[in-house]
C-alpha positions as CSV (number, residue, x, y, z in Angstrom):
1,M,30.4,14.5,152.7
2,A,33.2,15.3,155.1
3,N,36.6,14.3,154.1
4,T,39.1,11.3,155.4
5,V,43.0,12.4,155.5
6,T,45.2,9.9,155.2
7,S,48.7,10.6,154.3
8,K,48.7,13.6,152.0
9,Q,45.4,12.2,150.6
10,I,42.0,14.4,150.9
11,T,39.1,12.6,149.7
12,K,36.2,15.5,148.7
13,T,33.0,15.5,146.6
14,K,33.5,18.3,144.8
15,G,35.5,21.9,145.6
16,H,37.3,24.5,143.9
17,T,41.6,25.0,143.7
18,K,43.1,27.5,141.9
19,D,43.3,25.7,138.6
20,Y,39.9,23.8,138.6
21,F,36.4,23.6,139.7
22,F,35.5,18.8,140.3
23,E,32.8,16.9,141.0
24,S,33.2,13.2,142.1
25,V,31.8,10.8,140.2
26,L,32.3,7.4,139.1
27,I,33.1,6.3,135.8
28,D,33.4,2.2,134.9
29,S,32.3,2.2,138.2
30,K,36.1,3.8,138.4
31,P,36.4,7.0,141.5
32,R,37.6,10.1,139.2
33,F,36.7,13.4,139.2
34,L,34.8,15.4,136.7
35,T,36.9,18.9,136.2
36,F,36.6,21.9,134.9
37,D,40.1,23.7,134.0
38,K,39.6,27.5,134.6
39,S,42.2,28.4,132.3
40,T,40.5,26.5,129.5
41,K,36.9,26.1,130.2
42,Q,37.3,22.7,129.3
43,I,35.9,19.9,131.1
44,S,38.3,16.8,131.1
45,I,38.6,13.2,133.9
46,L,41.5,13.0,136.5
47,E,42.0,10.6,138.5
48,S,43.3,12.8,141.4
49,I,44.2,16.7,141.6
50,E,47.4,18.0,143.0
51,N,46.7,20.7,145.7
52,E,49.7,22.5,147.7
53,D,51.0,20.3,149.9
54,N,48.1,17.2,149.1
55,V,46.4,15.4,146.6
56,I,42.9,15.5,146.8
57,I,40.8,12.0,145.9
58,P,37.2,11.0,144.6
59,L,34.9,9.5,147.1
60,K,34.6,6.0,146.4
61,E,31.1,4.3,146.4
62,F,30.2,3.1,149.9
63,Q,31.5,6.9,151.1
64,C,28.5,8.3,149.1
65,G,25.3,9.0,151.6
66,Y,23.2,8.9,148.2
67,R,23.5,7.4,145.2
68,P,26.6,7.9,143.7
69,Y,26.9,9.5,139.7
70,S,27.7,6.3,137.8
71,F,28.9,6.9,134.0
72,S,30.2,4.7,131.3
73,Q,33.1,6.2,129.4
74,S,31.0,6.5,126.5
75,E,28.2,8.4,128.0
76,I,30.3,11.3,129.2
77,D,32.5,10.8,125.9
78,N,29.0,11.9,124.7
79,L,27.8,14.5,127.2
80,L,30.9,16.1,127.0
81,N,30.7,16.8,123.4
82,I,26.9,17.9,122.9
83,E,25.7,21.7,124.8
84,I,23.2,21.2,127.5
85,T,21.0,23.6,127.9
86,K,19.0,24.6,130.7
87,E,15.4,24.4,129.2
88,E,15.8,20.9,128.3
89,L,16.9,19.6,131.5
90,L,13.9,21.6,133.1
91,E,11.3,19.8,130.2
92,A,13.0,16.3,131.0
93,I,12.2,17.3,134.7
94,K,8.8,18.4,134.4
95,K,8.6,15.1,132.9
96,L,9.2,13.3,135.3
97,V,7.8,14.8,137.9
98,D,4.4,14.7,136.0
99,K,5.1,11.1,135.6
100,Y,5.3,10.4,139.6
101,I,4.0,13.2,141.4
102,V,0.0,14.0,141.9
103,A,-0.5,17.9,143.3
104,D,-1.5,20.5,141.6
105,D,0.0,22.6,138.4
106,I,1.9,24.6,141.6
107,A,3.2,22.5,143.0
108,K,4.4,20.8,140.9
109,Y,6.0,23.8,139.0
110,L,7.2,24.1,142.5
111,I,9.2,20.5,142.6
112,Q,10.4,21.2,139.3
113,I,12.7,24.3,139.9
114,D,13.0,23.6,142.9
115,I,15.3,20.3,141.8
116,M,17.2,22.5,138.6
117,L,17.9,24.8,141.9
118,S,19.5,22.3,143.8
119,Y,22.2,22.2,140.2
120,C,22.6,25.5,141.4
121,Q,24.0,26.1,144.5
122,E,27.3,28.0,143.8
123,W,25.3,30.9,141.9
124,I,22.2,31.7,145.1
125,T,22.4,33.4,147.6
126,T,18.9,31.9,150.2
127,L,16.7,29.9,149.7
128,H,13.3,27.9,150.9
129,F,12.4,24.3,151.7
130,P,9.8,22.9,150.7
131,Y,7.7,21.0,153.1
132,S,5.0,18.4,151.7
133,V,2.6,17.6,154.3
134,G,-0.5,14.9,153.8
135,D,-1.8,12.2,156.2
136,T,-0.9,8.3,155.5
137,E,-0.8,7.4,151.5
138,S,-1.2,11.4,150.8
139,G,2.3,11.2,148.4
140,K,3.9,13.3,150.5
141,S,6.9,11.0,150.8
142,T,7.0,10.4,147.3
143,I,8.7,14.1,147.0
144,L,11.4,12.9,148.6
145,H,12.1,10.0,147.2
146,L,12.1,11.6,143.2
147,A,14.4,14.5,144.9
148,S,16.8,11.9,146.8
149,W,16.8,9.6,142.6
150,I,16.7,13.6,140.9
151,C,18.3,16.2,143.2
152,Y,22.2,17.2,143.9
153,R,23.8,14.2,146.3
154,C,20.4,14.5,147.7
155,H,20.9,12.9,151.6
156,L,17.2,10.7,152.1
157,G,16.6,9.7,155.7
158,E,14.5,9.8,159.0
159,D,14.7,11.6,161.7
160,I,18.6,11.7,160.5
161,P,21.1,12.5,163.3
162,M,23.0,16.2,163.6
163,A,26.6,14.3,163.5
164,D,25.6,12.5,160.1
165,I,23.7,15.6,158.6
166,Y,27.4,17.7,159.6
167,N,29.3,14.7,158.3
168,F,27.8,14.7,154.9
169,L,28.3,18.2,154.3
170,G,31.7,18.7,155.8
171,K,33.7,21.5,157.0
172,D,35.2,22.6,153.5
173,E,33.4,23.4,150.9
174,E,29.6,24.9,151.1
175,A,26.6,23.3,149.4
176,C,28.0,19.2,149.2
177,G,24.9,18.4,148.3
178,T,20.8,18.4,149.6
179,I,19.3,16.9,152.5
180,A,15.4,15.5,152.2
181,E,13.9,14.5,155.8
182,D,10.9,12.4,156.1
183,E,8.9,12.4,158.7
184,A,9.7,15.8,160.0
185,Q,7.2,16.4,161.7
186,G,9.0,15.1,165.0
187,L,11.1,17.9,165.1
188,D,11.6,19.8,167.8
189,P,11.9,23.7,167.9
190,H,14.5,23.6,171.0
191,D,16.3,21.1,169.2
192,E,19.5,21.8,167.9
193,K,18.9,20.6,164.2
194,M,15.7,23.1,164.2
195,R,18.0,25.9,164.8
196,M,20.8,24.8,161.7
197,Y,17.4,24.2,159.4
198,K,16.6,27.7,160.5
199,S,19.8,29.6,160.1
200,S,21.0,27.5,157.1
201,Y,18.8,29.0,154.3
202,S,22.0,31.4,153.8
203,K,24.8,31.3,152.1
204,G,27.9,31.4,154.6
205,S,25.3,29.6,157.2
206,T,28.4,27.7,159.7
207,K,27.7,25.7,162.7
208,A,30.8,25.8,165.6
209,R,31.5,22.1,167.2
210,I,34.5,21.3,169.4
211,L,35.9,18.6,168.4
212,G,37.9,14.9,170.5
213,A,40.8,16.5,171.8
214,D,44.0,15.6,169.2
215,T,48.0,16.5,170.5
216,S,47.4,20.5,170.6
217,G,44.1,20.3,172.6
218,K,40.5,20.1,171.5
219,Q,39.6,21.9,167.6
220,Q,36.9,24.3,166.7
221,V,35.5,23.7,163.5
222,F,32.9,24.8,161.4
223,Y,30.4,23.2,159.5
224,K,29.0,24.7,156.4
225,T,25.2,24.1,156.5
226,F,23.6,26.1,153.8
227,C,21.9,23.7,151.5
228,P,18.8,22.9,150.0
229,K,16.4,21.0,152.7
230,W,13.5,19.0,151.5
231,F,11.0,18.2,154.0
232,A,7.8,15.7,154.3
233,G,5.6,14.9,157.7
234,E,1.8,14.2,158.6
235,K,2.2,18.3,160.3
236,I,4.1,20.8,160.3
237,S,6.5,22.5,163.1
238,N,4.5,24.9,165.3
239,D,8.1,27.3,165.1
240,K,7.0,30.6,163.0
241,G,11.2,30.8,162.4
242,F,10.9,27.4,160.4
243,V,7.6,27.9,159.2
244,E,8.8,30.8,157.6
245,R,11.0,29.5,155.1
246,L,8.4,26.6,153.9
247,A,6.9,26.4,150.3
248,V,4.2,24.0,151.9
249,I,2.8,21.3,149.3
250,H,-0.5,19.8,151.0
251,M,-0.9,16.5,149.8
252,I,-4.2,14.4,148.9
253,S,-4.1,11.0,147.8
254,G,-4.2,10.1,143.8
255,V,-2.6,7.4,142.0
256,P,0.3,8.3,140.2
257,K,1.4,7.3,136.4
258,S,4.3,5.4,138.3
259,N,5.7,4.5,141.5
260,I,9.1,6.1,142.1
261,K,9.8,4.1,145.4
262,R,9.4,0.6,142.5
263,P,11.2,2.0,139.5
264,S,11.3,-0.6,136.8
265,K,15.0,-1.1,134.9
266,E,13.8,1.3,132.0
267,E,12.8,3.7,134.7
268,I,16.2,3.9,136.6
269,N,18.0,4.7,133.2
270,E,16.3,7.5,132.8
271,L,16.7,9.2,135.9
272,N,19.7,7.8,135.8
273,K,20.7,9.7,132.6
274,I,18.5,12.7,133.7
275,R,20.9,13.1,136.5
276,N,23.8,12.6,135.4
277,K,22.8,16.0,132.3
278,L,22.1,17.8,135.2
279,L,25.6,17.4,137.1
280,V,27.9,18.1,133.5
281,W,25.8,20.8,132.4
282,K,26.6,22.4,136.6
283,L,30.3,22.0,135.2
284,Q,29.2,23.3,131.9
285,N,27.9,26.2,133.4
286,I,30.2,26.7,136.9
287,E,31.7,30.3,135.7
288,T,27.5,31.2,134.8
289,K,26.3,34.1,137.1
290,F,22.7,34.4,137.3
291,S,21.6,37.9,135.9
292,S,19.7,40.0,138.4
293,I,15.7,40.5,138.1
294,D,13.2,42.9,139.3
295,S,10.9,40.4,141.6
296,N,8.9,43.0,142.9
297,F,9.0,40.5,146.2
298,K,10.5,42.6,149.6
299,N,12.7,41.4,152.7
300,R,12.3,37.9,153.6
301,D,9.6,37.4,150.5
302,A,12.7,38.5,147.6
303,E,14.9,36.1,150.4
304,L,12.5,33.1,149.6
305,W,12.1,33.9,146.1
306,D,14.4,35.9,144.4
307,D,16.7,33.2,143.5
308,F,14.0,30.5,142.7
309,L,12.9,32.8,140.1
310,C,16.5,32.9,138.3
311,V,16.9,29.5,138.1
312,A,13.5,29.3,136.0
313,H,14.1,32.9,133.8
314,G,15.2,32.9,130.1
315,T,13.3,29.8,129.6
316,K,9.8,29.0,128.9
317,Y,8.9,27.7,132.5
318,S,9.4,31.4,133.7
319,E,5.7,33.2,134.1
320,K,4.5,29.3,135.9
321,A,7.6,30.4,138.2
322,K,6.6,33.8,138.8
323,Q,3.2,32.4,139.3
324,V,4.3,29.8,142.0
325,A,6.2,32.3,143.9
326,E,3.3,34.9,143.4
327,S,0.8,32.3,145.3
328,Y,3.7,31.2,147.9
329,V,4.2,35.0,148.7
330,T,0.1,35.5,148.8
331,Q,0.4,32.7,151.3
332,R,3.1,33.9,153.7
333,Q,1.4,36.9,154.2
334,D,-1.9,35.8,154.5
335,G,-0.9,33.3,157.5
336,I,1.3,36.4,158.6
337,R,-2.4,38.5,158.4
338,N,-4.5,36.3,160.4
339,S,-1.8,34.5,163.0
340,F,-2.7,35.1,166.7
341,E,0.4,38.0,167.2
342,A,-1.5,39.9,164.5
343,R,-5.0,39.6,165.6
344,L,-3.5,40.4,169.3
345,F,-2.4,43.6,167.7
346,K,-5.6,44.8,166.2
347,I,-7.1,44.5,169.9
348,I,-3.9,46.3,171.0
349,L,-4.6,49.1,168.7
350,T,-8.2,49.8,170.1
351,C,-6.4,50.2,173.8
352,L,-3.8,52.2,172.8
353,D,-4.8,56.0,174.8
354,N,-3.4,59.1,173.2
355,D,0.0,58.2,175.0
356,L,0.3,54.8,173.5
357,E,-0.2,53.2,176.7
358,V,-2.9,49.8,177.1
359,K,-4.2,49.1,180.9
360,A,-3.0,45.6,181.3
361,L,-6.6,44.6,183.0
362,T,-8.7,46.5,180.1
363,L,-6.9,45.2,177.2
364,W,-7.5,41.4,179.2
365,S,-11.4,42.2,179.7
366,K,-10.9,43.5,175.9
367,I,-9.5,40.5,174.9
368,T,-11.8,37.7,176.9
369,N,-15.3,39.9,176.3
370,N,-16.2,37.7,173.1
371,N,-13.7,39.6,170.8
372,L,-14.3,38.7,167.4
373,E,-10.1,38.7,166.6
374,L,-9.9,36.1,169.4
375,S,-12.9,34.1,170.1
376,G,-12.5,32.2,172.9
377,T,-13.6,30.0,176.4
378,L,-12.6,31.6,179.9
379,D,-12.3,29.4,182.6
380,E,-15.5,29.8,184.3
381,K,-13.0,28.7,187.5
382,T,-10.4,31.1,187.9
383,T,-11.2,33.6,184.9
384,K,-7.2,33.5,184.7
385,T,-7.0,31.4,181.3
386,Y,-8.5,32.3,178.0
387,Y,-8.1,29.8,175.2
388,P,-8.7,31.1,172.3
389,D,-10.5,28.9,170.0
390,E,-8.1,29.3,166.6
391,F,-5.5,29.1,167.7
392,S,-3.3,25.9,170.3
393,V,-2.5,29.0,172.6
394,K,-3.2,29.6,176.3
395,L,-3.5,32.8,177.4
396,T,-2.6,34.2,181.3
397,L,-2.1,38.1,182.2
398,N,1.6,36.2,182.7
399,S,1.5,35.2,179.0
400,L,-0.2,38.1,178.0
401,S,2.2,40.5,179.9
402,R,5.8,38.5,178.3
403,I,3.9,38.8,174.4
404,L,3.7,42.5,175.2
405,E,6.9,42.9,176.5
406,H,8.8,40.6,174.1
407,T,6.8,40.2,170.8
408,F,5.3,43.7,170.2
409,H,8.4,45.7,172.4
410,S,6.9,47.5,174.4
411,K,7.7,49.0,178.1
412,K,5.9,47.9,181.1
413,K,5.0,51.0,183.9
414,I,3.4,50.3,186.9
415,R,2.0,52.7,188.4
416,N,0.3,54.0,192.1
417,I,-3.0,55.5,191.6
418,K,-5.5,56.4,194.6
419,N,-8.7,55.7,193.8
420,G,-10.9,57.2,197.2
421,T,-9.2,56.2,199.8
422,K,-6.7,53.6,198.7
423,W,-4.4,53.0,196.5
424,N,-4.0,50.7,193.4
425,K,-1.0,49.2,191.8
426,V,-1.9,49.7,187.8
427,T,-0.5,48.2,185.1
428,S,0.1,49.2,182.0
429,Y,2.2,48.9,178.3
430,S,3.9,51.7,176.3
431,F,4.8,51.5,172.9
432,T,6.1,54.1,170.2
433,K,4.3,54.9,167.3
434,E,7.4,53.9,165.2
435,I,7.2,50.6,166.6
436,I,3.0,50.9,166.2
437,N,3.8,52.0,162.2
438,A,5.7,48.5,161.9
439,F,3.8,46.4,163.4
440,V,1.2,47.7,161.6
441,Y,2.4,47.0,158.4
442,K,4.1,44.0,159.3
443,Y,0.6,42.5,159.9
444,G,-0.7,44.3,157.2
445,I,-3.6,46.1,159.1
446,K,-5.8,48.6,157.8
447,L,-6.9,51.0,160.9
448,E,-10.8,51.4,161.5
449,P,-12.2,54.8,162.3
450,N,-12.2,53.7,166.1
451,M,-8.4,51.9,166.0
452,C,-6.8,55.8,164.4
453,V,-3.4,56.5,167.0
454,Y,-2.5,59.8,168.2
455,S,0.3,61.2,169.7
456,G,0.5,63.6,173.0
457,S,-0.9,63.3,176.1
458,S,-5.0,63.5,176.6
459,G,-5.2,66.7,178.1
460,Q,-3.8,68.4,174.8
461,G,-5.9,66.9,172.4
462,G,-3.7,64.6,170.0
463,Q,-1.9,64.7,166.4
464,M,-2.7,61.6,164.0
465,I,0.6,60.1,163.3
466,M,-0.7,57.1,160.9
467,Q,-3.1,56.5,158.2
468,S,-4.0,53.4,157.1
469,D,-2.0,53.6,153.3
470,H,0.9,55.2,155.0
471,F,3.4,53.6,156.6
472,D,7.6,52.8,156.9
473,N,8.8,50.7,155.2
474,V,10.3,48.1,158.2
475,D,11.4,44.4,157.3
476,N,8.9,42.1,158.0
């Protein structure tokens, strides 16, 4: 939540000072701080915190973009006198997921542990984004409504303006909440919000903005954008960078045991009780550091799932978390292997000569002549546009050229070659063995005998430079 400055008072959602870690709450409807004293290791209640030249004060109820954490004095007194365990909280969250969500077990455990993860933002470095997708009345929005009740300071909305997101997250403290955006099918791949979402899955992410003029002129500020983000929509964006960060939950219609959008008074009390307990647990463990684990995941897979596994580590849900992560890693890798780019690169491999070059027209002919990797339809009138059956793209020689240069990092070469009495321009694209190795590894391509790649000129015979089971380990 952005800070509101009045004289020497600064309003803050949460944060660190030299002496305290603090969280803004309501106690008997009055704004207060729950504070963890770094020297005594005790939790106490303060009306304000003095910090150098400022006095930090907690949020009032109307300043929250979410349901505020509201305690009675007796409730907070009881919670501060007990030790809350991670396992009991995970157990309570799982019961809520089973009560309000109709989904398969993998999805339910994903939701359960991601809710818990939202209270561990001080200890994690990278995360994935849950995205529930389905038709109307499939229950996709129900997941976001449960998140809005239980996740850490969850702001739920549709088409949330960028200014509201920046104001919600603020520029002083990182990880000030959780964002849940419904109707996310409308996200524009070229929009500022999409760019922000893609970059903000890792700790330290910021967005620079210029604010209006003050006495010294315009002011540049940096909004801290790292936090969990949950999405729901009828379809998923085609933006590859965004999709790579998602854990997609495919929803179908079903009847939950209870409706989270219309909770009873007793259910509201239950939801608030668990949510308050989660916040107190966070303060009790604020100086905790996750134990490092060896997930065997690499590169992007490790970024998306290692911290998720740490959240459940040491509990009875550890094995379930591993099953969730492995399921999504397999889905992601299968998606990469079956992508348009992977299919196209397989065709490129079959067209390479011994100098690791492919002629543009040779490749075009190979693609458009009923190739099994990219079956589709060639425009009969112009013969210059090809429509692959399985992908919502259209190929032309120009777009193919851009893919070869910008996606696959080849170098374009144009030569004048004499054919009889005529000179013809021949366009080809050259690769290095390092580039080929990288994409063979990325797309998990197992080379067939007719796809072997050789180095050396065609007149020298050639030396095989790679085998399907021996690739350099490169980032995917």
